[in-house]
C-alpha positions as CSV (number, residue, x, y, z in Angstrom):
1,M,0.0,0.0,0.0
2,I,1.2,3.5,-0.8
3,N,1.3,5.8,2.2
4,Y,0.0,9.2,1.2
5,D,0.4,10.8,4.7
6,G,2.0,14.2,4.4
7,R,2.3,14.1,0.6
8,R,1.3,17.1,-1.4
9,F,-0.1,17.1,-4.9
10,Q,-0.9,19.8,-7.5
11,P,-2.8,19.5,-10.9
12,T,-0.3,19.1,-13.8
13,G,-0.4,21.7,-16.6
14,H,-2.1,24.4,-14.5
15,G,1.0,26.4,-13.5
16,P,2.4,27.2,-10.1
17,D,-0.7,28.9,-8.8
18,A,-2.8,25.7,-9.1
19,P,-4.4,24.4,-5.8
20,I,-2.2,22.2,-3.6
21,T,-3.7,19.2,-1.8
22,T,-2.1,17.9,1.4
23,Y,-3.1,14.3,2.1
24,R,-3.3,12.6,5.5
25,Q,-3.7,8.9,6.0
26,D,-4.4,6.4,8.8
27,G,-4.6,2.8,7.5
28,D,-7.1,2.9,4.6
29,L,-8.7,6.1,5.8
30,L,-7.7,9.2,3.7
31,W,-8.4,12.9,4.1
32,A,-7.0,16.1,2.8
33,D,-7.2,19.9,2.7
34,L,-6.7,21.9,-0.4
35,F,-6.4,25.6,-1.3
36,G,-4.8,27.9,-3.8
37,G,-5.5,29.0,-7.3
38,K,-9.3,29.3,-7.8
39,V,-10.0,27.3,-4.6
40,R,-10.5,29.3,-1.3
41,R,-10.8,26.1,0.7
42,G,-11.5,22.5,0.0
43,A,-11.6,19.1,1.7
44,L,-11.8,15.5,0.8
45,C,-12.5,12.3,2.7
46,G,-12.3,8.7,1.5
47,R,-10.3,5.5,1.4
48,C,-7.1,4.1,-0.1
49,D,-7.1,0.5,-1.2
50,G,-4.2,-2.0,-1.1
51,E,-3.0,-0.9,-4.5
52,G,-2.9,2.8,-3.5
53,V,-6.1,3.7,-5.5
54,L,-8.0,6.5,-3.8
55,D,-11.8,6.7,-3.7
56,F,-13.2,9.9,-2.1
57,T,-15.7,12.6,-2.0
58,Y,-14.8,16.3,-2.0
59,S,-16.2,19.7,-1.5
60,M,-14.7,23.1,-2.3
61,V,-15.6,26.8,-2.0
62,L,-14.1,28.6,-5.0
63,K,-12.9,32.2,-5.1
64,D,-15.9,33.2,-7.2
65,G,-18.3,32.0,-4.4
66,R,-19.4,28.7,-6.0
67,V,-19.7,25.7,-3.7
68,I,-19.0,22.5,-5.5
69,A,-19.0,18.8,-4.4
70,G,-18.3,15.5,-6.1
71,H,-16.6,12.2,-6.2
72,C,-13.1,11.2,-7.5
73,R,-11.2,8.0,-8.1
74,S,-7.4,8.4,-8.4
75,T,-5.1,5.7,-9.6
76,P,-1.4,6.1,-8.7
77,E,1.6,5.9,-11.0
78,V,5.0,5.7,-9.2
79,L,7.6,7.6,-11.2
80,A,11.2,6.7,-11.6
81,D,12.3,9.3,-9.0
82,G,9.8,7.9,-6.4
83,R,7.2,10.7,-6.8
84,I,3.6,9.7,-7.4
85,R,1.4,10.9,-10.3
86,L,-2.3,10.5,-9.7
87,H,-4.6,9.8,-12.6
88,E,-8.1,11.1,-11.7
89,A,-11.6,10.4,-12.9
90,W,-13.9,12.9,-11.2
91,E,-17.6,13.9,-11.2
92,R,-19.2,17.0,-9.7
93,Y,-22.8,17.0,-8.5
94,G,-25.6,19.6,-8.3
95,P,-25.9,22.9,-10.2
96,Y,-22.3,22.7,-11.4
97,A,-22.4,19.1,-12.5
98,E,-19.8,17.9,-14.9
99,A,-17.3,15.0,-15.2
100,G,-13.7,14.7,-16.4
101,V,-10.2,13.3,-16.0
102,G,-7.0,14.9,-14.9
103,E,-3.6,14.3,-13.3
104,L,-2.0,15.5,-10.1
105,G,1.8,15.5,-9.6
106,E,3.5,15.1,-6.3
107,V,5.1,18.4,-5.1
108,Q,8.4,17.9,-3.3
C-alpha cells in the first residue's frame, strides 16, 4: 500500500498557482485539505485500497463563491524518481455538475 500521509499534490499543466492538496492517511482512511488558485478552501475524505487507489468525495468553495461537491477515483503511478502521479476520474454534482479526467503530480 502507498502511504499518502503528508504528501502534497498539484494539478499538472495548471501552473504554479494551481491548488495544492495535502493528504493525511491512517490505515485505509484518507483525508486532505486543499487551497490555492481558484480554490478558497476544500476538503476530501475517502479510502485508499491495497494498490494505492484513492476513492473519495470532495467539497470546495471557489474564489468566485461557488460551492461544489463531487466524487473522485485516483489511480497512482509511481515515477522513476519515487514521486507519485495520480490519474483522476472525477464527477461534480448539483448545479455545477460535470465530469472529467485529470492528473496530479506530487510536489516535493
